[in-house]
Residue, then its C-alpha position, 0 to 999 in steps of 0.5 A: q476544440s475537443s469533443q468531449v460532452w459534459l453534463v452540469y447537474t446543480m442542487t438548486a435551479t440555477e442560471f450560468v453566465w459563459d464567456n467560452k473560458t468561464m462558467t459563472a454561476t448567478a447565485p450560490t449553488t453546488v454543482r455536479l460535473a459528469s464526464a459522458p463517456w465517449v464509448m456510449r451514445l449520449s442518449d444512453s448515458k445521459p438517464i443513467l446520469d440524470k437518475y443519480s446525479s443528486c447521489i453524493p458520494m462524501g467517503g468510505k469506511v474501509s472494514i476487513d475480516v480474515d481467517d485461515k483461508y479468506s479475507s473479507t473486505s467492505v466499504t461502506w459509503n458515505y452519502k448524501n440523498c441516496a446511494p451513490l453511482i461510482l465507478a468500478l475498476p476490472h479488479h473490482q468487477d472480478v471480486l464485487s459481491r452483487l448481492k450488494v450492488s447494482y450494475t449499470w450500463l454506465k461504461y467508461d474507458g481508462i488507463l487501468g482498463s473498462m469502468i462501469g458504473v455501480v451503485g450501492a450503499s456498500w461494496s464487499w468481496r471476498q478472496r481467498l489468501v494465498n498459502i505462503g511461509w518462510f521457505a519456497q514450496r517446492p524443495v531445493a533439488a537434489d543436484k543442486r545442493d551442494l552448489l547453493i552452499e558453496t555459494l552461501k559461503k561466498d555470499l555471507q563474506f560481510t562487507g558491511m551496511a549502507p547507513d541510510t534507511y533504504s539500503f540498510g534495509k536492502g542490505v540486511c534483507r540479503i542477509a536475512r534471505l540468506a539465512l533462510i536459504a541456508e535453514e532450508l538446506n539445513q546449514p546450521d553453522l551458515v544460518k549462525q553466521a547470517n543471524e550474527i550479522l543481522h544481530a550486529s547490523f541491527q544493534p546500531w539502529i536499536a541502541g540510538d547510536g547509529m550513523d542515523k536514527i529513527l524518531y517518532d514525528t509528531t506532526w504526521f505521525g509517523t517514524i521517519p529517519k533524521r537524516g531525511l527530517d533534516d534534508w527531504h533529499e536524504d534517505f530518498g524522502a523517507g524524512w517525508y514519507n516518501d517510499h516508507h513501505f519500501h524501507y520499512g519491508y526490508w527491514l520487517y523481513a530481516a528483523s522477522v528472520l532473525a526473531k524466528n528463532n530468538e525470542t529474547w531479541r524478538e522481546e527486546t526490539q519488539e517496540l521499534f520494529t511493531s512501530l514500523a509496521r504500524d507506520i506503513a500499515n496501522p490497521s486500528a482507528k483506536d491507535p493515536w500514534f499512527p494513521r490507517y494503512r498510511h500507504f494502501d489505496w482500497y479503491a485503487g487496489h494497491s499502495w502508493a509510494s509518494g510522500l509529502m513532496a509533488f511529483t511532476d507525474g502525481r503520484n506513483q507505486e515506481s517499484s511494485s516488487e519492493c511493495l510486495n516484499a513490503w507486505y510479505g515482510l509484514y505478513l512474516y513479522a505477524k508470524 
């Protein structure tokens, strides 16, 4: 038994037959269920739920505008009858423009924190962009330079790359990071050494004659590794769209570093790496080859890593650090 209270709303007058296990409508109708929040008295929550019971959200359209300092996001809800009541998560409550929405007293507790009922035909928010670039914002301490240079020389003793998209990506990303550290330390010979490793490592993938190949999938409209397509256990499920932004984020970071000072290579490889960027973060609704924002969830405020296979615990974003690296790699690629 549960003390949870459910409110049942129908769009037409309807009778139900209830037998303790199932509830059956005696005529066709549209039904909406609302869970009454246990943190409020029913006498306080029910009037709010009653008022917006016929306001049905059907979807939403996201639009983004970015300038040098801010990113502005808006979600225009597609709805029936009237502006919908939707729960705002804590991160929404911090940024939502109150000129566009009305906050109600409806409140729920969830695993992400306190959720508040908000009414509006659209949501909008504005956030200041973080000023990031190629190098750390603080310079290397003078008394650490010699140690770092000697460590770089040891770390650049190259031992080869793995054949799968994920481990290969981690390998080239590591070398790319060393290249940037060497550049920051003004060590052109070490920069050249790192870039040569990157160039040689990417070449089989670009030529299509390596141990695996990147293919375009006409079913789900994306770029996938062939081994992962043939067997979904390979490449950590990347053939079935699992962890794509983790994998390709590493690739984009490394390609950005190599292309930074090599315009010829950048132009020759732009099609491949731009396709990887479009696969994980295509922003255009006019692009017929890739969906928009394959991984990013604009309501949750973060990405999902799960692909087309089912997980026991549902969707996941099991490596937030690799997600951040993906969007940082995408940012550097755009630069």
